[in-house]
C-alpha positions in Angstrom: -20.1 0.4 -4.5 -16.4 0.3 -3.7 -15.1 -2.2 -1.1 -14.8 -0.5 2.2 -12.6 -3.2 3.8 -9.7 -0.8 4.4 -12.1 1.5 6.3 -13.4 -1.3 8.4 -9.8 -2.5 9.1 -9.0 1.1 10.2 -11.5 0.6 13.1 -10.9 -3.1 13.8 -7.1 -2.7 14.4 -7.5 -0.1 17.1 -10.0 -2.5 18.8 -7.3 -5.2 18.9 -4.6 -2.7 20.1 -6.8 -1.3 22.8 -7.8 -4.8 24.0 -4.1 -5.6 24.2 -3.5 -2.4 26.3 -6.3 -3.6 28.6 -4.3 -6.8 29.2 -1.0 -5.0 29.5 -2.2 -2.3 31.8 -4.7 -4.0 34.1 -5.1 -0.9 36.3 -6.7 0.7 33.3 -8.4 -2.4 31.8 -11.9 -1.0 32.0 -10.9 2.2 30.3 -9.3 0.4 27.4 -12.0 -2.3 27.0 -14.7 0.3 26.9 -13.0 2.1 24.0 -12.1 -1.2 22.3 -15.7 -2.3 22.4 -16.8 1.0 20.8 -14.3 0.5 18.0 -15.6 -3.0 17.4 -19.2 -1.5 17.1 -17.9 1.2 14.7 -16.3 -1.5 12.5 -19.5 -3.6 12.6 -21.5 -0.5 11.6 -19.3 0.0 8.5 -19.7 -3.7 7.6 -23.5 -3.3 7.9 -23.7 -0.2 5.7 -21.6 -1.9 3.1 -23.8 -5.0 3.1 -26.8 -2.7 2.5 -25.1 -1.0 -0.4 -25.4 2.4 1.2 -24.4 5.3 -1.1 -20.9 6.5 -0.6 -19.2 9.6 -2.1 -16.3 7.6 -3.7 -14.5 10.9 -4.6 -14.0 11.5 -0.9 -12.7 8.0 0.0 -9.1 8.4 0.8 -7.9 4.9 1.0 -4.2 5.9 0.9 -4.5 8.0 4.0 -6.5 5.3 5.7 -3.9 2.7 4.8 -1.1 4.9 6.2 -3.0 5.0 9.4 -3.5 1.2 9.4 0.2 0.8 8.8 0.9 3.0 11.8 -1.3 0.9 14.1 0.3 -2.3 12.7 3.8 -0.9 13.5 2.7 -0.3 17.1 1.3 -3.8 17.4 4.5 -5.3 16.1 6.6 -3.4 18.7 4.3 -4.7 21.4 4.4 -8.3 20.0 8.2 -8.2 19.9 8.2 -7.4 23.6 9.5 -3.8 23.1 9.0 -1.7 26.3 5.9 0.4 25.9 4.8 2.5 28.9 1.2 3.4 29.7 2.0 7.0 28.7 3.3 5.8 25.3 0.2 3.7 24.9 -2.1 6.6 25.7 -0.1 8.9 23.3 -0.4 6.3 20.5 -4.1 6.0 21.1 -4.6 9.7 21.1 -2.9 9.9 17.7 -5.1 7.1 16.3 -8.3 8.7 17.5 -7.2 12.1 16.3 -6.4 10.7 12.9 -10.0 9.5 12.5 -11.3 13.0 13.3 -8.7 14.9 11.2 -9.0 12.8 8.1 -12.8 13.3 8.1 -13.0 9.5 8.1 -16.8 9.5 7.8 -17.2 12.3 5.2 -17.6 9.9 2.3 -20.8 8.6 4.0 -22.5 12.0 4.1 -24.8 11.0 1.2 -26.3 8.2 3.3 -29.9 7.9 4.4 -30.9 9.7 7.6 -30.7 6.6 9.9 -27.1 6.0 8.7 -26.2 9.7 9.2 -27.5 9.6 12.8 -25.3 6.5 13.5 -22.3 8.2 11.9 -22.8 11.3 14.0 -22.9 9.1 17.1 -19.6 7.5 16.0 -18.0 10.9 15.4 -19.1 12.0 18.9 -17.8 8.8 20.5 -14.5 9.2 18.7 -14.1 12.7 20.0 -15.1 11.5 23.4 -12.4 8.8 23.2 -9.9 11.5 22.3 -10.9 13.6 25.3 -10.8 10.6 27.7 -7.4 9.7 26.5 -6.1 13.2 26.9 -7.5 13.3 30.4 -5.9 10.0 31.2 -2.6 11.2 29.8 -2.8 14.4 32.0 -3.5 12.3 35.0 -0.4 10.1 34.4 2.0 13.1 34.3 
């Protein structure tokens, strides 16, 4: 089975970014940490299924697209680390793009050959990701 490290990293980096947002915007800390914790669980899930050698449709793995998304998150993190001004509205907009990219790239499609218990977990993650997107859109609307 192919190494899914890039897929795991795609979910780990948003966790770190959202945890940073929780510190930077304490008035929304609970919001950001709840989503960050979900992302951490999603990444742990991917590590678990890789350790179990779960079947993956390697033809559907799009590591280039995932890597581009990782690079985008890293660029945001670098801006924040350098002290560049980043408003709460910019943070929410960036997070919306990150969550939407997971949905639009059919991030979990390569795992559709997995056993039933894995598929149920993947469906839960898909639902949570869509929920993150909606919560972020709602927060963005409330900030305007």
